[in-house]
Wavefront OBJ file of the C-alpha trace (Angstrom):
o trace
v 19.012 7.784 28.190
v 20.496 10.132 30.783
v 18.483 13.280 30.197
v 20.296 16.548 30.837
v 18.986 19.995 30.039
v 21.245 20.132 26.993
v 20.161 16.642 25.843
v 16.499 17.568 26.208
v 16.928 20.750 24.173
v 18.896 19.020 21.401
v 16.453 16.111 21.276
v 13.417 18.395 21.065
v 14.998 20.538 18.356
v 15.919 17.458 16.319
v 12.347 16.140 16.364
v 10.817 19.553 15.679
v 13.141 19.925 12.700
v 11.940 16.560 11.396
v 8.320 17.670 11.868
v 7.395 14.794 14.187
v 5.910 14.873 17.719
v 8.306 15.310 20.622
v 8.148 12.031 22.587
v 10.765 11.294 25.238
v 9.957 7.735 26.231
v 7.284 5.047 26.224
v 5.490 6.580 29.228
v 5.282 9.925 27.433
v 3.915 8.087 24.398
v 1.291 6.342 26.524
v 0.112 9.635 27.983
v -0.165 11.172 24.526
v -2.372 8.244 23.526
v -4.501 8.674 26.630
v -4.489 4.952 27.496
v -4.616 3.735 31.090
v -1.154 2.570 32.225
v -2.052 -0.965 33.269
v -4.017 -1.639 30.091
v -1.346 -0.098 27.834
v 1.372 -2.424 29.081
v -1.001 -5.372 28.996
v -1.477 -4.639 25.289
v 2.229 -4.200 24.672
v 3.414 -7.383 26.398
v 0.653 -9.367 24.716
v 1.118 -7.999 21.204
v 1.405 -11.451 19.660
v -2.144 -12.184 20.827
v -3.554 -8.980 19.353
v -3.686 -10.189 15.722
v -5.868 -12.572 13.773
v -5.569 -14.095 10.326
v -8.418 -13.319 7.917
v -9.043 -13.837 4.214
v -10.663 -11.278 1.942
v -11.752 -11.925 -1.659
v -9.636 -10.640 -4.509
v -11.154 -9.251 -7.694
v -10.748 -12.623 -9.338
v -13.535 -14.935 -8.212
v -12.366 -17.753 -5.959
v -9.086 -16.081 -4.953
v -8.427 -14.627 -1.511
v -5.835 -12.396 0.090
v -4.575 -13.332 3.568
v -4.391 -10.472 6.038
v -2.955 -10.249 9.539
v -5.363 -7.849 11.225
v -4.620 -6.158 14.573
v -7.202 -5.745 17.311
v -9.257 -2.573 17.587
v -7.070 -1.169 20.365
v -3.799 -1.853 18.539
v -5.290 -0.275 15.414
v -6.034 2.835 17.455
v -2.385 3.083 18.485
v -1.184 2.395 14.938
v -3.481 5.067 13.496
v -2.022 7.597 15.950
v 1.482 6.647 14.811
v 0.390 6.916 11.183
v -1.312 10.278 11.479
v 1.085 12.098 13.798
v 4.459 10.490 13.040
v 4.517 8.723 9.687
v 2.506 11.213 7.633
v 4.972 13.900 8.740
v 7.511 12.267 6.425
v 6.441 12.881 2.825
v 7.004 10.508 -0.086
v 8.208 11.462 -3.548
v 5.646 12.366 -6.216
v 6.443 9.111 -8.033
v 4.815 7.194 -5.151
v 1.035 6.886 -5.629
v -0.094 3.955 -3.481
v -1.524 4.589 0.014
v -1.024 8.332 -0.338
v -3.984 10.505 0.687
v -5.571 12.152 -2.413
v -3.761 9.742 -4.801
v -5.064 6.593 -6.516
v -4.374 4.095 -9.278
v -5.389 6.806 -11.760
v -2.521 9.082 -10.672
v -0.243 6.066 -10.989
v -1.346 5.401 -14.569
v -1.566 8.943 -15.985
v 2.209 9.604 -16.320
v 2.552 6.574 -18.635
v -0.134 7.546 -21.180
v 1.088 7.415 -24.767
v 4.524 5.921 -24.046
v 5.683 3.290 -26.514
v 7.197 0.789 -24.062
v 6.228 -0.084 -20.501
v 8.044 -2.331 -18.019
v 6.019 -3.641 -15.076
v 7.623 -5.246 -12.033
v 5.898 -6.772 -9.008
v 7.612 -6.985 -5.609
v 7.001 -10.412 -4.112
v 5.627 -10.651 -0.531
v 5.919 -6.876 -0.239
v 4.956 -6.315 3.419
v 6.434 -9.530 4.892
v 9.718 -8.803 3.090
v 10.210 -5.649 5.189
v 11.886 -6.763 8.452
v 11.378 -5.233 11.866
v 14.950 -3.924 11.810
v 14.126 -1.548 8.954
v 11.069 -0.289 10.817
v 13.220 0.320 13.896
v 15.750 2.356 11.914
v 12.938 4.281 10.233
v 11.826 5.661 13.608
v 15.412 6.133 14.770
v 16.251 8.118 11.630
v 13.275 10.356 12.400
v 15.191 11.323 15.540
v 13.676 9.154 18.280
v 15.780 7.366 20.885
v 16.742 3.759 20.262
v 14.541 2.649 23.168
v 11.459 4.500 21.923
v 12.117 3.421 18.314
v 12.135 -0.157 19.531
v 8.716 0.299 21.180
v 7.232 2.027 18.120
v 8.558 -0.701 15.817
v 6.999 -3.328 18.099
v 3.590 -1.694 17.819
v 3.880 -1.701 14.012
v 5.272 -5.213 13.439
v 4.126 -8.794 13.896
v 6.404 -11.841 13.716
v 9.347 -9.506 13.015
v 7.932 -8.002 9.835
v 5.206 -5.681 8.581
v 1.754 -7.280 8.909
v -0.457 -7.015 5.844
v -3.575 -5.647 7.487
v -2.200 -3.015 9.881
v -3.020 0.627 9.005
v 0.636 1.609 9.462
v 2.133 -1.009 7.120
v 1.458 0.612 3.716
v 2.971 3.983 4.596
v 5.899 2.438 6.465
v 6.575 0.384 3.329
v 6.539 3.579 1.276
v 9.078 5.216 3.585
v 11.290 2.125 3.600
v 11.221 2.263 -0.224
v 12.554 5.827 -0.373
v 16.039 4.739 -1.391
v 14.640 2.388 -4.038
v 12.354 5.124 -5.406
v 15.144 7.680 -5.499
v 17.570 5.408 -7.357
v 15.049 4.301 -9.965
v 13.643 7.804 -10.459
v 17.090 9.329 -11.007
v 18.019 6.566 -13.454
v 14.768 7.091 -15.356
v 15.048 10.874 -15.461
v 18.579 10.661 -16.869
v 17.373 8.421 -19.690
v 14.028 10.040 -20.511
v 11.909 7.346 -18.812
v 8.977 7.725 -16.405
v 8.854 5.928 -13.058
v 5.950 5.364 -10.649
v 5.286 2.907 -7.840
v 1.901 1.886 -6.466
v 2.650 -0.252 -3.387
v 4.374 -3.356 -4.796
v 3.697 -2.471 -8.467
v 6.591 -0.720 -10.205
v 5.973 0.839 -13.627
v 8.638 2.301 -15.918
v 7.773 3.658 -19.376
v 9.638 5.277 -22.245
v 10.965 4.608 -25.743
v 12.577 1.482 -27.201
v 15.804 2.028 -25.203
v 13.999 0.821 -22.096
v 14.474 -2.839 -23.114
v 18.243 -2.523 -22.516
v 17.774 -1.449 -18.900
v 15.960 -4.477 -17.502
v 18.998 -5.955 -15.756
v 19.839 -2.612 -14.189
v 16.240 -2.111 -12.998
v 16.256 -5.557 -11.409
v 19.668 -5.039 -9.795
v 18.486 -1.836 -8.101
v 15.279 -3.522 -6.876
v 17.093 -6.543 -5.475
v 19.878 -4.399 -3.985
v 17.146 -2.559 -2.059
v 16.158 -5.801 -0.341
v 13.167 -6.850 -2.435
v 12.420 -9.960 -4.490
v 10.953 -9.610 -7.971
v 7.977 -11.782 -8.855
v 9.204 -12.994 -12.240
v 5.774 -14.355 -13.160
v 4.379 -10.818 -13.075
v 7.293 -9.041 -14.761
v 6.097 -7.792 -18.122
v 7.319 -5.681 -21.047
v 4.520 -4.094 -23.078
v 5.667 -2.976 -26.511
v 4.383 -0.367 -28.907
v 1.157 -1.496 -30.591
v 0.022 -3.653 -27.655
v -2.690 -2.692 -25.205
v -0.991 -1.030 -22.264
v -2.522 -1.526 -18.807
v -1.048 0.079 -15.677
v -2.601 -0.888 -12.313
v -5.765 -1.898 -14.160
v -6.051 1.283 -16.243
v -5.601 1.259 -20.031
v -3.093 4.024 -20.937
v -2.656 3.746 -24.700
v -4.161 7.182 -25.465
v -6.328 8.171 -22.500
v -7.132 6.465 -19.162
v -9.896 3.901 -19.606
v -11.078 0.610 -18.119
v -10.752 -2.409 -20.369
v -13.944 -3.474 -22.142
v -13.518 -7.019 -20.848
v -13.447 -5.834 -17.243
v -16.589 -3.725 -17.653
v -18.372 -6.495 -19.558
v -17.648 -9.075 -16.842
v -18.731 -6.670 -14.107
v -21.995 -5.889 -15.899
v -22.584 -9.618 -16.270
v -22.063 -10.157 -12.537
v -24.499 -7.367 -11.684
v -27.089 -8.726 -14.148
v -27.042 -12.228 -12.649
v -27.090 -10.890 -9.084
v -30.200 -8.852 -9.875
v -31.805 -11.765 -11.714
v -31.152 -14.616 -9.270
v -30.350 -12.790 -6.020
v -26.876 -12.468 -4.561
v -26.910 -15.726 -2.553
v -28.180 -17.859 -5.457
v -25.680 -16.234 -7.803
v -22.849 -17.033 -5.394
v -23.935 -20.681 -5.345
v -24.064 -20.764 -9.163
v -20.482 -19.553 -9.508
v -19.121 -21.508 -6.508
v -18.266 -18.419 -4.447
v -17.352 -19.749 -0.998
v -17.036 -16.468 0.886
v -19.707 -14.604 2.826
v -22.394 -12.460 1.232
v -20.877 -9.451 2.976
v -17.439 -10.110 1.475
v -18.825 -10.716 -1.999
v -20.943 -7.553 -1.844
v -17.856 -5.608 -0.756
v -15.945 -7.032 -3.694
v -18.610 -5.916 -6.196
v -18.682 -2.419 -4.726
v -14.882 -2.355 -4.882
v -14.970 -3.141 -8.591
v -17.564 -0.421 -9.187
v -15.506 2.138 -7.249
v -12.488 1.126 -9.321
v -14.428 1.898 -12.510
v -15.708 5.159 -11.008
v -12.171 6.391 -10.328
v -11.411 6.216 -14.043
v -14.851 6.821 -15.580
v -17.164 8.609 -13.145
v -20.326 8.400 -15.269
v -19.926 4.697 -15.967
v -19.204 4.027 -12.307
v -22.335 5.878 -11.210
v -24.397 3.999 -13.798
v -23.163 0.661 -12.461
v -23.718 1.801 -8.884
v -27.392 2.571 -9.633
v -27.863 -0.971 -10.932
v -26.858 -2.607 -7.657
v -29.063 -0.653 -5.267
v -31.271 -3.708 -4.969
v -28.636 -5.766 -3.102
l 1 2 3 4 5 6 7 8 9 10 11 12 13 14 15 16 17 18 19 20 21 22 23 24 25 26 27 28 29 30 31 32 33 34 35 36 37 38 39 40 41 42 43 44 45 46 47 48 49 50 51 52 53 54 55 56 57 58 59 60 61 62 63 64 65 66 67 68 69 70 71 72 73 74 75 76 77 78 79 80 81 82 83 84 85 86 87 88 89 90 91 92 93 94 95 96 97 98 99 100 101 102 103 104 105 106 107 108 109 110 111 112 113 114 115 116 117 118 119 120 121 122 123 124 125 126 127 128 129 130 131 132 133 134 135 136 137 138 139 140 141 142 143 144 145 146 147 148 149 150 151 152 153 154 155 156 157 158 159 160 161 162 163 164 165 166 167 168 169 170 171 172 173 174 175 176 177 178 179 180 181 182 183 184 185 186 187 188 189 190 191 192 193 194 195 196 197 198 199 200 201 202 203 204 205 206 207 208 209 210 211 212 213 214 215 216 217 218 219 220 221 222 223 224 225 226 227 228 229 230 231 232 233 234 235 236 237 238 239 240 241 242 243 244 245 246 247 248 249 250 251 252 253 254 255 256 257 258 259 260 261 262 263 264 265 266 267 268 269 270 271 272 273 274 275 276 277 278 279 280 281 282 283 284 285 286 287 288 289 290 291 292 293 294 295 296 297 298 299 300 301 302 303 304 305 306 307 308 309 310 311 312 313 314 315 316 317 318 319
């Protein structure tokens, strides 16, 4: 860009108005990061070598989630982008996933006591967001096309959002703004409640909700996402209603089955030792991963029922 005094002033004012850092070009960005010039460009031109594929255990035993994890130095750059650029752009209150101070509990609470609940899952959520949308996200924040291209490169891998980068969840939230706005307005006009936790969409209301399924799906697909039909579910009045793992029939609780299975896991770990227990159940992952998974389950319970979570936490001090 041919910088003139007028261009500089207009550019600065545009970014200040958007609440994001004033960055003129990639060199300015590098200096803000405080990274040595030669090393910075070595990282940038070798971005495809800065990621590795890893698997982490899901809550269900024997199932794993594949992540594309950036190197420590790329993570440092991505965290700067997240903290100083992305977090400057707020999401709507209906968005609860990957928002500081919010959790699955905040996602579930608005749906307590509603007679009908529709749940939709967005298939391949992060990989379905192309690099082009990330580029336009930064450009819409006011940055030059050249700088937006660099920023998008630091946040993408294989031309899409990598599941494992610290920037991906919040970028996905910002990309979903149009989707959230359309569904929220539709729901408000018809007396429904809408929330989204990452790739989990929840819409609740009265019996009229059953007539809106096609319209819900059209809006989701028109926004560039694919619905996982196997996880689409309508919960009717009289059935147990679970939203992002939290039972919301009358008050937020964890299902008895979940707690019972977790207590059973803890009992056998304490009785046989964690390594022997893993052999008994055929758990192929590392002890570290399995321990992390157990603590994750306990923290999940603690978010909904603090006393029960603390009780379970005391029982696993031995491992």
